[in-house]
N, CA and C atoms as a LAMMPS dump frame, in Angstrom:
ITEM: TIMESTEP
0
ITEM: NUMBER OF ATOMS
594
ITEM: BOX BOUNDS ff ff ff
-5.0000000000000000e+02 5.0000000000000000e+02
-5.0000000000000000e+02 5.0000000000000000e+02
-5.0000000000000000e+02 5.0000000000000000e+02
ITEM: ATOMS id mol type element x y z
1 1 1 N 26.894 -384.692 -403.096
2 1 2 C 28.581 -384.277 -402.474
3 1 3 C 29.007 -383.991 -403.594
4 2 1 N 28.464 -383.032 -404.059
5 2 2 C 29.327 -382.051 -405.339
6 2 3 C 30.862 -381.697 -404.828
7 3 1 N 30.875 -380.972 -404.356
8 3 2 C 32.538 -380.728 -403.58
9 3 3 C 32.917 -381.032 -401.783
10 4 1 N 33.758 -382.047 -402.331
11 4 2 C 34.152 -382.317 -400.727
12 4 3 C 35.617 -382.063 -400.711
13 5 1 N 35.874 -380.796 -400.045
14 5 2 C 37.143 -380.195 -399.96
15 5 3 C 37.726 -379.925 -398.612
16 6 1 N 38.948 -380.315 -398.53
17 6 2 C 39.843 -379.94 -397.387
18 6 3 C 41.048 -379.891 -397.659
19 7 1 N 41.54 -378.888 -396.425
20 7 2 C 42.944 -378.253 -396.121
21 7 3 C 43.635 -379.23 -395.25
22 8 1 N 44.714 -379.633 -396.235
23 8 2 C 45.505 -380.563 -394.651
24 8 3 C 46.535 -379.481 -394.256
25 9 1 N 47.023 -379.476 -393.039
26 9 2 C 47.738 -378.592 -392.174
27 9 3 C 49.473 -379.147 -392.879
28 10 1 N 50.183 -378.198 -392.905
29 10 2 C 51.442 -378.557 -393.065
30 10 3 C 52.199 -379.063 -391.91
31 11 1 N 52.905 -380.098 -392.489
32 11 2 C 53.947 -381.03 -391.341
33 11 3 C 55.244 -380.695 -391.411
34 12 1 N 55.79 -379.813 -390.501
35 12 2 C 56.911 -379.401 -390.26
36 12 3 C 57.821 -380.883 -390.746
37 13 1 N 57.459 -381.973 -390.143
38 13 2 C 58.762 -382.997 -390.649
39 13 3 C 58.331 -383.718 -391.866
40 14 1 N 57.966 -383.28 -392.595
41 14 2 C 57.842 -383.901 -394.185
42 14 3 C 59.439 -383.852 -394.9
43 15 1 N 59.295 -384.571 -395.625
44 15 2 C 60.498 -384.273 -396.754
45 15 3 C 60.469 -383.37 -397.56
46 16 1 N 61.725 -382.641 -397.587
47 16 2 C 61.572 -381.347 -398.875
48 16 3 C 62.173 -382.084 -400.209
49 17 1 N 61.043 -381.645 -400.897
50 17 2 C 61.149 -381.921 -402.489
51 17 3 C 62.281 -380.769 -402.939
52 18 1 N 63.461 -381.198 -403.369
53 18 2 C 64.393 -380.533 -403.702
54 18 3 C 64.27 -380.831 -405.316
55 19 1 N 64.093 -379.054 -406.311
56 19 2 C 63.89 -378.988 -407.286
57 19 3 C 65.486 -378.573 -408.341
58 20 1 N 65.796 -379.137 -409.376
59 20 2 C 64.943 -380.214 -410.025
60 20 3 C 65.088 -381.646 -409.343
61 21 1 N 64.371 -382.203 -409.774
62 21 2 C 63.739 -384.222 -409.384
63 21 3 C 64.118 -384.897 -411.029
64 22 1 N 64.775 -386.14 -410.783
65 22 2 C 65.035 -386.659 -411.659
66 22 3 C 63.566 -387.851 -411.933
67 23 1 N 64.071 -388.307 -413.235
68 23 2 C 63.078 -389.297 -413.453
69 23 3 C 62.917 -390.58 -412.144
70 24 1 N 61.884 -391.097 -411.874
71 24 2 C 61.818 -392.082 -411.076
72 24 3 C 60.837 -393.036 -411.157
73 25 1 N 61.175 -394.155 -411.782
74 25 2 C 60.644 -395.557 -412.445
75 25 3 C 60.386 -396.665 -411.52
76 26 1 N 61.191 -396.389 -410.265
77 26 2 C 61.061 -397.498 -409.144
78 26 3 C 60.021 -397.879 -408.541
79 27 1 N 59.867 -399.073 -408.216
80 27 2 C 58.416 -399.866 -407.219
81 27 3 C 57.41 -399.633 -408.181
82 28 1 N 57.246 -399.041 -409.52
83 28 2 C 55.779 -398.788 -410.353
84 28 3 C 55.848 -397.504 -410.367
85 29 1 N 56.624 -396.595 -409.843
86 29 2 C 56.515 -395.332 -410.316
87 29 3 C 56.515 -394.753 -411.533
88 30 1 N 56.011 -393.712 -412.347
89 30 2 C 56.052 -392.941 -413.731
90 30 3 C 56.468 -391.619 -413.942
91 31 1 N 57.365 -391.191 -412.704
92 31 2 C 57.587 -389.697 -412.731
93 31 3 C 58.655 -389.794 -413.431
94 32 1 N 58.507 -388.916 -414.343
95 32 2 C 59.099 -388.561 -415.717
96 32 3 C 60.346 -387.295 -415.126
97 33 1 N 60.545 -387.017 -414.07
98 33 2 C 61.422 -386.361 -413.618
99 33 3 C 60.439 -384.135 -413.931
100 34 1 N 61.345 -383.511 -413.37
101 34 2 C 60.762 -382.026 -413.229
102 34 3 C 61.212 -381.541 -415.188
103 35 1 N 60.277 -380.678 -415.208
104 35 2 C 60.619 -379.716 -416.657
105 35 3 C 60.459 -378.446 -416.111
106 36 1 N 61.53 -377.378 -416.275
107 36 2 C 61.057 -376.119 -415.918
108 36 3 C 60.273 -375.499 -417.218
109 37 1 N 59.471 -375.149 -417.23
110 37 2 C 58.647 -374.829 -418.101
111 37 3 C 58.416 -373.137 -418.164
112 38 1 N 59.22 -372.1 -417.367
113 38 2 C 58.687 -370.858 -417.339
114 38 3 C 59.423 -370.075 -418.131
115 39 1 N 58.36 -369.589 -419.251
116 39 2 C 58.31 -369.016 -420.092
117 39 3 C 58.52 -369.777 -421.498
118 40 1 N 58.225 -371.117 -421.075
119 40 2 C 58.61 -372.426 -422.434
120 40 3 C 57.539 -372.61 -422.485
121 41 1 N 55.999 -372.394 -422.795
122 41 2 C 54.953 -373.424 -422.814
123 41 3 C 55 -374.396 -424.061
124 42 1 N 56.094 -373.804 -424.836
125 42 2 C 56.274 -374.995 -426.021
126 42 3 C 56.888 -376.515 -425.321
127 43 1 N 57.175 -376.338 -424.175
128 43 2 C 57.566 -377.736 -423.78
129 43 3 C 56.457 -378.731 -422.61
130 44 1 N 55.199 -377.976 -422.951
131 44 2 C 54.238 -378.687 -422.205
132 44 3 C 53.495 -380.293 -422.886
133 45 1 N 53.975 -379.587 -424.359
134 45 2 C 53.263 -381.234 -425.266
135 45 3 C 54.422 -382.727 -425.363
136 46 1 N 55.659 -381.901 -424.141
137 46 2 C 56.578 -382.901 -423.804
138 46 3 C 56.239 -383.723 -422.69
139 47 1 N 55.42 -383.635 -421.981
140 47 2 C 55.48 -383.791 -420.267
141 47 3 C 54.396 -385.216 -420.566
142 48 1 N 54.772 -386.396 -420.082
143 48 2 C 54.07 -387.437 -420.458
144 48 3 C 53.01 -387.681 -419.393
145 49 1 N 52.774 -387.093 -418.26
146 49 2 C 51.993 -387.085 -417.238
147 49 3 C 50.63 -386.329 -417.64
148 50 1 N 50.761 -385.518 -418.595
149 50 2 C 49.492 -385.017 -419.133
150 50 3 C 48.16 -385.998 -419.621
151 51 1 N 49.109 -387 -420.207
152 51 2 C 48.34 -388.17 -420.896
153 51 3 C 47.406 -387.456 -422.256
154 52 1 N 45.944 -387.719 -422.195
155 52 2 C 45.117 -387.192 -423.352
156 52 3 C 44.393 -386.035 -422.955
157 53 1 N 44.913 -385.462 -421.609
158 53 2 C 43.709 -383.893 -420.905
159 53 3 C 44.31 -382.918 -421.705
160 54 1 N 43.482 -382.85 -422.595
161 54 2 C 43.625 -381.265 -423.101
162 54 3 C 43.279 -380.058 -422.366
163 55 1 N 42.91 -380.448 -420.776
164 55 2 C 42.525 -378.838 -419.847
165 55 3 C 43.779 -379.231 -419.261
166 56 1 N 44.34 -380.78 -418.925
167 56 2 C 45.407 -380.258 -417.994
168 56 3 C 46.703 -379.813 -418.755
169 57 1 N 47.178 -380.171 -420.44
170 57 2 C 47.697 -379.487 -420.965
171 57 3 C 47.444 -377.845 -420.965
172 58 1 N 46.218 -377.236 -421.242
173 58 2 C 45.871 -376.327 -421.258
174 58 3 C 46.755 -375.183 -419.825
175 59 1 N 45.877 -376.078 -418.338
176 59 2 C 46.421 -375.362 -417.967
177 59 3 C 47.598 -375.186 -417.179
178 60 1 N 48.73 -376.114 -417.642
179 60 2 C 50.361 -376.06 -417.842
180 60 3 C 50.441 -375.202 -418.432
181 61 1 N 50.183 -375.053 -419.93
182 61 2 C 50.464 -374.302 -421.014
183 61 3 C 50.368 -372.585 -420.129
184 62 1 N 49.406 -372.454 -419.938
185 62 2 C 48.955 -371.14 -418.568
186 62 3 C 49.864 -370.849 -417.845
187 63 1 N 50.475 -371.644 -417.061
188 63 2 C 50.954 -371.776 -415.748
189 63 3 C 52.369 -371.222 -416.086
190 64 1 N 53.005 -371.766 -417.672
191 64 2 C 54.033 -371.598 -418.154
192 64 3 C 54.488 -369.952 -418.649
193 65 1 N 53.436 -369.137 -419.028
194 65 2 C 53.305 -367.991 -419.488
195 65 3 C 54.254 -366.954 -418.918
196 66 1 N 55.196 -366.25 -419.358
197 66 2 C 55.901 -365.733 -418.229
198 66 3 C 55.247 -364.859 -417.563
199 67 1 N 54.201 -363.935 -417.763
200 67 2 C 53.561 -363.394 -416.981
201 67 3 C 52.801 -363.874 -415.749
202 68 1 N 52.541 -365.499 -415.473
203 68 2 C 51.783 -366.267 -414.608
204 68 3 C 52.083 -365.966 -413.207
205 69 1 N 51.449 -365.774 -412.524
206 69 2 C 51.897 -365.785 -410.671
207 69 3 C 52.35 -367.437 -410.237
208 70 1 N 51.796 -368.407 -411.046
209 70 2 C 51.954 -369.5 -410.481
210 70 3 C 52.973 -370.138 -411.651
211 71 1 N 53.729 -371.174 -411.357
212 71 2 C 54.19 -372.494 -412.653
213 71 3 C 54.133 -373.514 -412.011
214 72 1 N 54.388 -374.688 -412.594
215 72 2 C 53.67 -376.03 -412.193
216 72 3 C 55.31 -376.912 -412.004
217 73 1 N 55.238 -377.379 -410.877
218 73 2 C 56.144 -378.6 -410.899
219 73 3 C 56.094 -379.708 -410.724
220 74 1 N 55.102 -380.084 -411.101
221 74 2 C 54.752 -381.581 -411.243
222 74 3 C 52.745 -381.513 -411.423
223 75 1 N 52.767 -383.132 -411.973
224 75 2 C 51.737 -383.177 -412.238
225 75 3 C 50.825 -384.757 -412.552
226 76 1 N 49.659 -384.966 -412.773
227 76 2 C 50.01 -386.647 -412.742
228 76 3 C 48.217 -386.37 -413.336
229 77 1 N 47.822 -387.422 -414.2
230 77 2 C 46.245 -387.614 -414.389
231 77 3 C 45.602 -389.081 -414.738
232 78 1 N 45.292 -389.605 -414.199
233 78 2 C 45.254 -391.345 -414.541
234 78 3 C 43.242 -391.314 -414.198
235 79 1 N 43.009 -392.408 -414.792
236 79 2 C 41.781 -392.845 -414.467
237 79 3 C 41.284 -394.23 -414.182
238 80 1 N 40.956 -394.232 -412.88
239 80 2 C 41.072 -395.552 -412.116
240 80 3 C 39.24 -396.25 -412.211
241 81 1 N 38.969 -397.944 -412.43
242 81 2 C 38.139 -398.178 -412.604
243 81 3 C 37.258 -398.31 -410.939
244 82 1 N 36.431 -398.67 -410.984
245 82 2 C 35.593 -398.822 -409.372
246 82 3 C 36.273 -399.77 -408.535
247 83 1 N 36.483 -398.93 -407.544
248 83 2 C 37.299 -400.522 -406.239
249 83 3 C 36.582 -401.496 -405.998
250 84 1 N 35.318 -400.926 -405.601
251 84 2 C 34.036 -402.349 -405.523
252 84 3 C 32.803 -401.931 -406.181
253 85 1 N 32.074 -403.121 -406.453
254 85 2 C 30.868 -402.898 -407.092
255 85 3 C 30.092 -401.739 -406.524
256 86 1 N 29.321 -401.088 -407.878
257 86 2 C 28.887 -399.803 -406.84
258 86 3 C 29.475 -398.328 -407.077
259 87 1 N 31.074 -398.72 -406.532
260 87 2 C 31.747 -397.359 -406.517
261 87 3 C 31.635 -396.813 -408.156
262 88 1 N 31.883 -395.445 -407.934
263 88 2 C 32.096 -394.589 -409.081
264 88 3 C 33.68 -394.987 -409.534
265 89 1 N 33.513 -394.564 -411.509
266 89 2 C 34.978 -393.842 -412.072
267 89 3 C 35.445 -392.855 -411.453
268 90 1 N 37.117 -393.1 -411.375
269 90 2 C 37.719 -391.855 -411.144
270 90 3 C 38.606 -391.354 -411.746
271 91 1 N 38.73 -389.959 -412.225
272 91 2 C 39.865 -389.724 -413.324
273 91 3 C 40.647 -388.66 -412.193
274 92 1 N 41.604 -389.265 -411.489
275 92 2 C 42.263 -388.603 -410.112
276 92 3 C 43.559 -388.267 -410.776
277 93 1 N 44.302 -387.235 -409.664
278 93 2 C 45.735 -386.994 -410.404
279 93 3 C 46.173 -385.536 -409.043
280 94 1 N 46.894 -384.777 -409.761
281 94 2 C 47.53 -383.897 -408.372
282 94 3 C 47.884 -382.224 -409.469
283 95 1 N 48.271 -381.278 -409.258
284 95 2 C 48.74 -380.519 -409.692
285 95 3 C 50.042 -379.983 -408.657
286 96 1 N 50.806 -379.887 -408.837
287 96 2 C 51.672 -378.929 -407.818
288 96 3 C 52.418 -377.717 -408.063
289 97 1 N 52.273 -376.528 -407.625
290 97 2 C 52.299 -375.62 -407.991
291 97 3 C 53.808 -374.827 -407.411
292 98 1 N 54.112 -373.488 -407.607
293 98 2 C 55.123 -372.73 -406.814
294 98 3 C 54.864 -371.531 -407.207
295 99 1 N 55.284 -370.694 -406.64
296 99 2 C 54.624 -369.135 -406.985
297 99 3 C 56.073 -368.54 -407.799
298 100 1 N 55.615 -367.885 -408.753
299 100 2 C 57.176 -367.321 -409.461
300 100 3 C 57.743 -366.583 -408.788
301 101 1 N 57.045 -365.614 -407.713
302 101 2 C 58.066 -364.831 -406.583
303 101 3 C 58.55 -365.744 -405.903
304 102 1 N 59.908 -366.151 -406.182
305 102 2 C 60.307 -367.107 -405.346
306 102 3 C 60.927 -366.66 -403.906
307 103 1 N 61.312 -365.522 -404.272
308 103 2 C 61.968 -364.944 -403.182
309 103 3 C 60.947 -364.063 -402.098
310 104 1 N 59.836 -363.495 -402.956
311 104 2 C 58.65 -362.732 -402.01
312 104 3 C 57.468 -363.615 -400.976
313 105 1 N 56.821 -364.303 -402.298
314 105 2 C 55.807 -364.917 -402.204
315 105 3 C 55.951 -365.923 -401.48
316 106 1 N 56.804 -366.779 -402.239
317 106 2 C 56.781 -368.707 -401.971
318 106 3 C 57.24 -368.963 -400.825
319 107 1 N 57.669 -367.7 -400.122
320 107 2 C 58.481 -368.015 -398.777
321 107 3 C 57.327 -368.068 -397.619
322 108 1 N 56.353 -367.719 -397.768
323 108 2 C 55.063 -367.18 -397.31
324 108 3 C 54.087 -368.444 -396.956
325 109 1 N 54.402 -369.483 -396.296
326 109 2 C 53.197 -370.425 -396.175
327 109 3 C 51.918 -370.131 -395.799
328 110 1 N 51.43 -369.049 -394.951
329 110 2 C 50.188 -368.438 -394.935
330 110 3 C 49.861 -368.373 -396.087
331 111 1 N 50.25 -367.511 -396.938
332 111 2 C 49.989 -367.281 -398.27
333 111 3 C 49.527 -368.293 -399.169
334 112 1 N 50.22 -369.257 -398.932
335 112 2 C 49.858 -369.941 -400.282
336 112 3 C 48.711 -371.004 -399.127
337 113 1 N 48.497 -370.846 -397.887
338 113 2 C 47.568 -371.659 -397.2
339 113 3 C 45.827 -371.175 -397.907
340 114 1 N 46.333 -369.556 -397.672
341 114 2 C 45.122 -368.902 -398.536
342 114 3 C 44.538 -368.829 -399.574
343 115 1 N 45.433 -368.97 -400.205
344 115 2 C 45.219 -369.598 -401.687
345 115 3 C 44.376 -370.889 -401.941
346 116 1 N 44.41 -371.834 -400.566
347 116 2 C 43.624 -372.859 -400.475
348 116 3 C 42.523 -372.835 -400.29
349 117 1 N 42.018 -371.597 -399.678
350 117 2 C 40.892 -371.058 -399.224
351 117 3 C 40.254 -370.296 -400.393
352 118 1 N 40.854 -369.539 -401.001
353 118 2 C 40.253 -368.951 -402.34
354 118 3 C 40.111 -370.264 -403.626
355 119 1 N 41.096 -371.233 -403.767
356 119 2 C 40.546 -372.654 -404.469
357 119 3 C 39.079 -373.104 -404.009
358 120 1 N 38.845 -373.102 -402.924
359 120 2 C 37.857 -374.047 -402.229
360 120 3 C 36.799 -372.783 -402.63
361 121 1 N 36.487 -371.57 -402.253
362 121 2 C 34.89 -371.132 -402.779
363 121 3 C 34.983 -371.039 -404.411
364 122 1 N 36.403 -371.338 -405.318
365 122 2 C 36.222 -371.292 -406.731
366 122 3 C 35.715 -372.167 -406.999
367 123 1 N 36.27 -373.544 -406.535
368 123 2 C 35.401 -374.646 -407.097
369 123 3 C 33.954 -374.926 -406.802
370 124 1 N 33.744 -374.531 -405.237
371 124 2 C 32.324 -374.384 -405.247
372 124 3 C 31.524 -373.87 -405.929
373 125 1 N 31.997 -372.878 -406.674
374 125 2 C 31.287 -372.138 -407.656
375 125 3 C 31.069 -372.376 -408.71
376 126 1 N 31.848 -373.361 -409.063
377 126 2 C 31.996 -374.074 -410.487
378 126 3 C 31.71 -375.517 -410.624
379 127 1 N 31.171 -375.692 -409.481
380 127 2 C 31.057 -377.455 -409.38
381 127 3 C 29.945 -377.654 -410.042
382 128 1 N 28.826 -377.15 -409.891
383 128 2 C 27.761 -377.975 -410.866
384 128 3 C 26.86 -379.017 -410.542
385 129 1 N 26.944 -380.031 -411.239
386 129 2 C 26.553 -381.715 -411.021
387 129 3 C 27.897 -382.292 -410.717
388 130 1 N 28.664 -382.083 -411.062
389 130 2 C 29.969 -382.805 -410.656
390 130 3 C 30.422 -383.375 -409.475
391 131 1 N 30.625 -384.323 -409.374
392 131 2 C 31.234 -384.944 -407.968
393 131 3 C 33.075 -384.476 -407.895
394 132 1 N 33.387 -383.808 -407.099
395 132 2 C 34.755 -383.682 -407.363
396 132 3 C 35.03 -383.847 -405.583
397 133 1 N 36.517 -384.376 -405.545
398 133 2 C 37.056 -384.835 -404.585
399 133 3 C 38.416 -383.66 -404.335
400 134 1 N 38.612 -382.831 -403.242
401 134 2 C 40.019 -382.182 -403.875
402 134 3 C 40.532 -382.257 -402.206
403 135 1 N 41.666 -382.57 -402.016
404 135 2 C 42.694 -382.358 -400.863
405 135 3 C 43.694 -381.312 -401.454
406 136 1 N 44.117 -380.15 -400.297
407 136 2 C 45.059 -378.527 -400.474
408 136 3 C 45.919 -378.645 -399.941
409 137 1 N 47.412 -378.848 -400.042
410 137 2 C 48.334 -378.886 -398.925
411 137 3 C 49.323 -378.237 -399.53
412 138 1 N 50.069 -377.608 -398.743
413 138 2 C 51.189 -376.791 -398.398
414 138 3 C 52.708 -377.717 -398.32
415 139 1 N 53.549 -378.329 -399.374
416 139 2 C 54.454 -378.654 -398.905
417 139 3 C 55.875 -377.527 -399.299
418 140 1 N 56.783 -378.204 -398.178
419 140 2 C 58.338 -377.488 -398.751
420 140 3 C 59.19 -378.074 -399.901
421 141 1 N 59.565 -377.087 -400.335
422 141 2 C 60.424 -376.941 -401.688
423 141 3 C 61.756 -376.522 -401.305
424 142 1 N 62.508 -377.192 -402.121
425 142 2 C 64.341 -376.293 -402.35
426 142 3 C 64.016 -376.092 -403.585
427 143 1 N 64.136 -374.408 -403.8
428 143 2 C 64.068 -373.83 -405.127
429 143 3 C 65.813 -373.12 -405.489
430 144 1 N 66.515 -373.888 -404.415
431 144 2 C 68.212 -372.793 -404.847
432 144 3 C 68.316 -372.961 -406.537
433 145 1 N 68.594 -374.08 -407.316
434 145 2 C 68.899 -374.192 -408.233
435 145 3 C 67.982 -373.791 -409.15
436 146 1 N 66.984 -373.396 -408.446
437 146 2 C 65.326 -372.525 -409.838
438 146 3 C 65.732 -371.145 -409.389
439 147 1 N 67.287 -370.307 -408.775
440 147 2 C 67.079 -369.106 -408.339
441 147 3 C 66.574 -368.608 -407.613
442 148 1 N 65.667 -369.472 -406.432
443 148 2 C 65.039 -369.093 -405.274
444 148 3 C 65.552 -369.691 -403.765
445 149 1 N 64.976 -369.565 -402.768
446 149 2 C 65.572 -369.652 -401.718
447 149 3 C 65.946 -371.328 -401.365
448 150 1 N 66.395 -371.66 -400.079
449 150 2 C 66.669 -373.071 -399.575
450 150 3 C 64.997 -373.342 -399.358
451 151 1 N 64.205 -372.773 -398.918
452 151 2 C 63.425 -373.527 -398.657
453 151 3 C 61.615 -372.196 -398.61
454 152 1 N 61.231 -373.157 -399.542
455 152 2 C 59.996 -372.174 -400.386
456 152 3 C 58.689 -373.524 -399.732
457 153 1 N 57.485 -372.629 -400.183
458 153 2 C 56.298 -373.611 -399.884
459 153 3 C 55.195 -373.278 -401.309
460 154 1 N 55.194 -374.714 -401.749
461 154 2 C 54.199 -375.078 -402.524
462 154 3 C 52.855 -375.304 -402.242
463 155 1 N 51.85 -375.16 -403.268
464 155 2 C 50.628 -375.526 -402.798
465 155 3 C 50.453 -376.653 -403.881
466 156 1 N 50.154 -377.934 -402.987
467 156 2 C 49.718 -378.996 -403.927
468 156 3 C 48.069 -379.416 -403.845
469 157 1 N 47.646 -379.575 -405.688
470 157 2 C 46.269 -379.834 -405.248
471 157 3 C 46.023 -381.205 -405.699
472 158 1 N 45.769 -382.109 -404.503
473 158 2 C 45.099 -383.244 -405.027
474 158 3 C 43.86 -383.441 -405.375
475 159 1 N 43.188 -384 -406.589
476 159 2 C 41.879 -383.894 -407.12
477 159 3 C 41.368 -385.587 -407.596
478 160 1 N 39.966 -385.749 -407.802
479 160 2 C 39.343 -386.932 -407.808
480 160 3 C 38.045 -386.105 -408.365
481 161 1 N 37.602 -386.796 -410.053
482 161 2 C 36.433 -386.343 -410.44
483 161 3 C 35.805 -387.452 -410.461
484 162 1 N 34.684 -387.778 -409.844
485 162 2 C 33.53 -389.251 -410.092
486 162 3 C 33.147 -389.061 -411.222
487 163 1 N 32.54 -390.389 -411.762
488 163 2 C 31.766 -390.328 -412.766
489 163 3 C 31.298 -392.102 -412.924
490 164 1 N 29.812 -392.31 -413.628
491 164 2 C 29.369 -393.267 -413.879
492 164 3 C 30.224 -394.734 -414.556
493 165 1 N 31.082 -393.473 -415.227
494 165 2 C 31.928 -394.272 -416.899
495 165 3 C 33.06 -393.661 -416.483
496 166 1 N 33.951 -394.31 -417.345
497 166 2 C 35.451 -393.53 -417.414
498 166 3 C 34.982 -392.486 -417.985
499 167 1 N 34.598 -392.573 -419.275
500 167 2 C 34.173 -391.245 -420.116
501 167 3 C 33.671 -389.746 -419.306
502 168 1 N 32.775 -390.446 -418.129
503 168 2 C 32.073 -389.167 -417.166
504 168 3 C 33.061 -388.545 -416.387
505 169 1 N 33.659 -389.779 -415.599
506 169 2 C 34.611 -389.268 -414.778
507 169 3 C 35.964 -388.334 -415.442
508 170 1 N 36.329 -388.279 -416.569
509 170 2 C 37.205 -387.623 -417.632
510 170 3 C 36.727 -386.614 -418.068
511 171 1 N 35.722 -386.672 -418.5
512 171 2 C 35.029 -385.438 -418.606
513 171 3 C 34.687 -383.985 -417.499
514 172 1 N 34.795 -384.783 -415.889
515 172 2 C 34.064 -383.984 -414.967
516 172 3 C 35.627 -383.663 -414.784
517 173 1 N 36.483 -384.233 -415.056
518 173 2 C 38.123 -383.855 -414.579
519 173 3 C 38.72 -382.651 -415.47
520 174 1 N 37.894 -383.024 -416.708
521 174 2 C 38.36 -381.576 -417.83
522 174 3 C 38.2 -380.717 -417.145
523 175 1 N 36.55 -380.742 -416.819
524 175 2 C 35.869 -379.223 -416.301
525 175 3 C 36.204 -378.786 -414.882
526 176 1 N 37.122 -379.925 -414.218
527 176 2 C 37.357 -379.346 -412.446
528 176 3 C 38.997 -378.556 -413.551
529 177 1 N 39.529 -378.929 -414.201
530 177 2 C 40.845 -378.445 -414.392
531 177 3 C 40.565 -376.916 -414.89
532 178 1 N 39.594 -377.198 -415.778
533 178 2 C 39.622 -375.302 -416.482
534 178 3 C 38.853 -374.514 -415.446
535 179 1 N 38.599 -375.018 -414.332
536 179 2 C 37.645 -373.926 -413.182
537 179 3 C 39.599 -373.785 -412.619
538 180 1 N 40.06 -374.383 -411.833
539 180 2 C 41.482 -374.36 -411.793
540 180 3 C 42.202 -373.255 -413.006
541 181 1 N 42.495 -373.558 -414.017
542 181 2 C 42.935 -372.495 -414.789
543 181 3 C 42.522 -371.469 -414.752
544 182 1 N 41.308 -371.206 -414.552
545 182 2 C 40.376 -369.649 -415.027
546 182 3 C 40.756 -368.975 -413.353
547 183 1 N 41.133 -369.591 -412.204
548 183 2 C 41.336 -368.986 -410.949
549 183 3 C 43.068 -368.8 -411.147
550 184 1 N 43.783 -369.718 -411.141
551 184 2 C 45.387 -369.37 -411.55
552 184 3 C 45.569 -368.088 -412.187
553 185 1 N 44.427 -368.348 -413.63
554 185 2 C 45.402 -367.088 -414.841
555 185 3 C 43.806 -366.786 -415.373
556 186 1 N 42.849 -366.206 -414.957
557 186 2 C 41.78 -365.82 -415.209
558 186 3 C 41.725 -365.213 -416.758
559 187 1 N 41.086 -365.684 -417.436
560 187 2 C 40.776 -364.906 -419.196
561 187 3 C 41.091 -363.919 -419.329
562 188 1 N 40.271 -363.027 -418.437
563 188 2 C 40.422 -361.668 -418.784
564 188 3 C 41.678 -360.859 -418.553
565 189 1 N 42.527 -361.677 -417.485
566 189 2 C 44.034 -361.061 -417.437
567 189 3 C 44.41 -361.493 -418.734
568 190 1 N 44.411 -362.652 -419.581
569 190 2 C 45.464 -363.205 -420.093
570 190 3 C 44.945 -362.236 -421.746
571 191 1 N 43.632 -361.934 -421.583
572 191 2 C 43.611 -360.768 -422.589
573 191 3 C 44.091 -359.738 -422.554
574 192 1 N 43.885 -359.162 -421.306
575 192 2 C 44.393 -358.146 -421.291
576 192 3 C 45.727 -357.86 -421.661
577 193 1 N 46.76 -358.796 -421.503
578 193 2 C 48.131 -359.139 -421.253
579 193 3 C 48.571 -359.227 -423.109
580 194 1 N 47.768 -359.621 -423.768
581 194 2 C 48.049 -359.812 -425.444
582 194 3 C 47.892 -358.418 -426.082
583 195 1 N 47.84 -357.848 -425.792
584 195 2 C 47.69 -356.49 -426.593
585 195 3 C 48.667 -355.062 -426.432
586 196 1 N 49.133 -355.537 -424.441
587 196 2 C 50.018 -354.672 -424.285
588 196 3 C 51.598 -354.565 -425.19
589 197 1 N 51.893 -353.464 -424.819
590 197 2 C 53.201 -352.839 -425.848
591 197 3 C 54.311 -353.68 -425.209
592 198 1 N 55.328 -354.268 -425.437
593 198 2 C 56.319 -355.029 -425.072
594 198 3 C 57.51 -354.086 -424.962
C-alpha cells in the first residue's frame, strides 16, 4: 500500500470557512490564525504550524511567491505514536490551498477537483517505497476580505506518512511535501522566472 489516495465529493451543506480566520485554542485546538502570505515569503518562519519541517516551510515559501498559482490558507503537521501495538508511527497533517486567481479559477469547483486527480497521479509517481495516505477534498471558502468573491473553492490535502519509527514517518512526510511542492511549483518554472526582467 505505497499510496492510498481518495478524493472526497464536495458537501454542499458544509460550513463555509471565512477568511481571515482568528486564533482558536479552545477545546485543545492549536490554530494560530490565518496569515496572508501572498507575496510575503518572509512571514513563513512565523507560522507555528510548520513545526520543525523544512519541507513544509519550503512548500509554504514557494506558495507565497507572487507568481505562484496557489497560496496556502492553512496547514498543520504532527507526529503520532502507534495507536495499537504493531501499528505504524504517523507524521500527519494537512495543507489547504486557494487559487491565486480568486475571480476566475477559484470559483470553479470542477477545476479544483481536477487538481486532485493531477495530485494523485503525481504522488503515485513519487511515492517510491514510502507509505502515504492522502485524502483530497475541496471546501467552500469566503474570500471577500482577500479581494475575492463571497464563495470560492479551496483544495484541502490531508496526509499521513507512515513509518516504523517517528523519525522514519517524519522523513517520509518530508518527501511527500517536497513532491507536493514540485507539483504546485515545478523547479523549472521557478528557475525560469528568476532570470526574467521585471
